[in-house]
C-alpha positions in Angstrom: -44.2 44.4 -14.0 -46.4 41.7 -12.3 -45.2 39.6 -15.5 -41.7 40.0 -14.5 -42.3 39.4 -11.0 -44.2 36.2 -12.0 -41.3 35.2 -14.6 -38.3 36.0 -11.6 -40.1 33.5 -9.7 -40.2 31.2 -11.6 -36.7 31.1 -12.2 -35.8 31.1 -8.4 -37.9 27.9 -8.5 -36.2 26.3 -11.1 -32.9 26.9 -9.9 -34.0 25.7 -6.4 -35.1 22.4 -8.0 -32.1 22.0 -10.1 -30.0 22.3 -6.9 -31.7 19.8 -5.3 -31.8 17.4 -7.7 -28.0 18.2 -7.6 -27.8 17.3 -3.9 -30.0 14.3 -4.7 -27.7 12.6 -7.3 -24.4 13.6 -5.4 -23.4 10.9 -3.4 -22.1 12.5 -0.3 -22.9 10.0 2.3 -19.9 8.2 4.3 -21.5 6.3 6.6 -20.4 2.6 6.1 -19.0 -0.8 7.8 -15.8 1.0 7.4 -15.9 4.2 8.4 -17.6 3.1 11.5 -15.1 0.1 12.7 -12.3 3.0 12.0 -14.4 5.8 14.3 -14.9 3.1 16.6 -11.2 2.6 17.1 -10.6 6.1 17.1 -13.3 6.8 19.9 -11.6 4.5 22.1 -8.1 6.2 21.7 -9.8 9.7 22.6 -7.6 9.7 25.8 -4.4 9.7 24.2 -2.2 13.1 23.4 0.0 13.7 20.3 2.3 16.1 19.1 1.4 15.6 15.4 -1.7 13.9 13.8 -2.4 13.3 10.4 -5.5 13.2 9.1 -7.4 12.3 6.2 -8.6 9.0 3.8 -6.5 5.9 2.6 -3.8 7.9 1.4 -3.2 8.9 5.2 -4.4 5.7 6.9 -1.6 3.9 4.6 1.3 5.9 6.2 3.2 4.2 8.5 4.0 7.8 9.9 5.2 7.3 13.3 7.7 4.8 12.4 9.3 7.1 9.2 9.1 10.3 11.8 10.8 9.1 14.7 11.2 9.4 18.2 11.1 13.0 18.0 7.1 13.7 17.9 4.3 11.2 19.2 2.2 10.8 15.8 -1.5 10.1 15.9 -2.9 8.5 12.3 -6.5 9.4 12.0 -7.1 8.5 8.2 -9.9 6.6 7.2 -10.3 4.5 4.0 -12.7 5.8 1.2 -13.7 8.8 3.6 -14.9 12.2 2.1 -15.0 16.0 3.5 -18.2 15.2 5.2 -16.8 12.0 7.2 -14.0 14.6 7.6 -15.7 18.0 8.9 -18.3 14.9 11.2 -14.9 13.4 13.1 -12.8 16.6 13.2 -14.0 17.9 16.4 -12.9 15.2 18.4 -9.1 14.8 16.7 -8.9 18.8 17.7 -9.7 17.7 21.2 -6.5 15.7 21.4 -5.1 19.3 20.9 -2.0 18.2 18.9 0.9 20.6 18.2 0.6 20.4 14.3 -1.9 18.7 12.1 -1.4 17.7 8.4 -4.6 17.7 6.1 -5.0 16.0 3.0 -8.8 15.5 1.6 -10.7 15.7 -1.3 -9.7 13.0 -3.5 -12.5 10.7 -2.7 -14.9 14.0 -3.4 -13.3 14.1 -7.0 -13.6 10.3 -7.3 -17.9 10.8 -6.7 -18.0 14.1 -8.5 -19.0 16.4 -5.9 -19.3 19.8 -6.6 -16.0 21.1 -5.7 -17.7 24.1 -3.7 -19.0 21.5 -1.9 -15.3 20.0 -1.1 -14.1 23.5 -0.1 -17.0 24.5 2.0 -16.3 21.2 4.1 -12.5 21.9 4.3 -12.9 25.5 5.4 -15.3 23.8 7.9 -12.4 22.0 9.3 -9.9 24.4 9.5 -12.5 26.4 11.7 -13.1 23.5 13.7 -9.4 23.4 14.7 -9.0 26.9 15.3 -11.9 26.9 17.8 -11.5 24.1 19.8 -7.9 24.0 19.8 -6.5 27.2 18.7 -2.8 26.5 19.3 -2.4 23.9 16.9 -0.5 24.5 13.8 -2.4 23.4 10.6 -0.6 22.0 7.8 -2.7 22.2 4.7 -1.2 19.6 2.3 -2.1 19.5 -1.4 -4.7 16.7 -2.8 -2.2 14.6 -4.5 -3.3 13.8 -8.4 -3.5 10.7 -10.0 -1.8 8.6 -13.1 -4.4 7.5 -15.1 -1.9 5.3 -16.9 -1.7 3.1 -14.2 -5.3 4.0 -13.2 -7.3 1.0 -12.0 -10.4 2.3 -11.1 -12.8 3.7 -14.0 -14.3 6.0 -11.8 -11.4 8.1 -11.7 -10.7 8.8 -14.8 -10.8 12.0 -16.5 -10.6 14.2 -13.2 -7.8 15.8 -13.3 -9.3 19.2 -14.3 -11.5 18.8 -10.6 -8.4 17.9 -9.0 -6.4 21.3 -10.1 -9.5 23.3 -9.2 -9.5 21.6 -5.7 -5.9 22.2 -4.9 -6.3 26.1 -6.3 -9.1 26.3 -3.5 -7.3 24.7 -0.7 -4.3 27.0 -1.8 -6.7 29.9 -1.3 -8.0 29.0 1.8 -4.1 28.4 3.5 -3.7 31.7 2.3 -6.8 33.4 3.8 -6.5 31.5 7.0 -2.7 31.9 6.8 -1.8 28.5 7.3 1.4 26.4 6.0 0.1 25.2 2.6 2.5 22.1 2.0 2.6 21.1 -2.2 3.4 17.4 -1.7 3.0 17.1 -5.5 6.0 18.6 -5.8 8.2 15.8 -5.1 5.4 12.8 -5.9 4.3 14.4 -8.7 5.1 15.5 -12.5 3.0 18.2 -12.1 -0.6 16.9 -12.0 0.3 13.5 -12.9 1.3 11.0 -9.7 4.8 10.0 -10.4 4.1 6.1 -11.3 7.4 5.0 -9.4 5.2 6.0 -6.6 2.1 4.5 -6.8 0.5 0.9 -7.3 -2.8 1.6 -8.3 -2.7 5.0 -10.2 -4.2 6.8 -6.8 -2.6 5.4 -3.9 1.1 5.7 -2.4 3.7 3.0 -2.1 6.3 2.7 0.7 9.0 4.7 -1.6 6.1 7.5 -2.2 5.8 7.8 1.7 9.6 7.7 2.4 10.1 10.7 -0.3 7.1 12.4 1.5 8.3 12.4 5.2 11.7 13.3 3.4 10.0 16.6 2.0 8.6 16.8 5.0 11.7 16.9 7.1 13.6 19.0 4.3 11.0 21.9 4.4 11.2 21.9 8.2 7.4 21.0 8.8 8.7 18.4 11.1 
């Protein structure tokens, strides 16, 4: 019996060390000069009010949302290029305090690029959802599918062979939307062929071009999300 207890303790120790090693090897950091500069800008806009906020990384930040959506809504863009779900979790409270009527989330592709465990990304995603609901319970949350990649035109080596991770992430995001009874917006219906981003809508295999944003907003309007 004593040998069994010792063995269990040893296995537990090994498991803990393995988890610690994973945490040390996985790059979950988000503080950099660009993140700080965008956050400084957004902190200076904390007194603004918006009907709709788009929240995410560079794919969100590059979107000309207000121009495409028009005068029906006052739109805020809270995207930060290169941001991962850890950075988004750190800044979502300030966004929720804006009390928008609607918020569109798109998160996770930079986690995929860094090889962060999908479970970590989904935990952060869930924390983001919970924070919005706690601070601004009347805000309607739209959970958008993470856009897939197109390896034929992809220009970044660290993103190759990540399709399985994107699929796993989107499966988890859909389940979160269902669990919290949120609207799941499958943007890849129009921007991708299955799990391949359409070449017509990207210049580098990950980011969206003007045509892509036009199709994206049209899709949101056709679905009556806007």
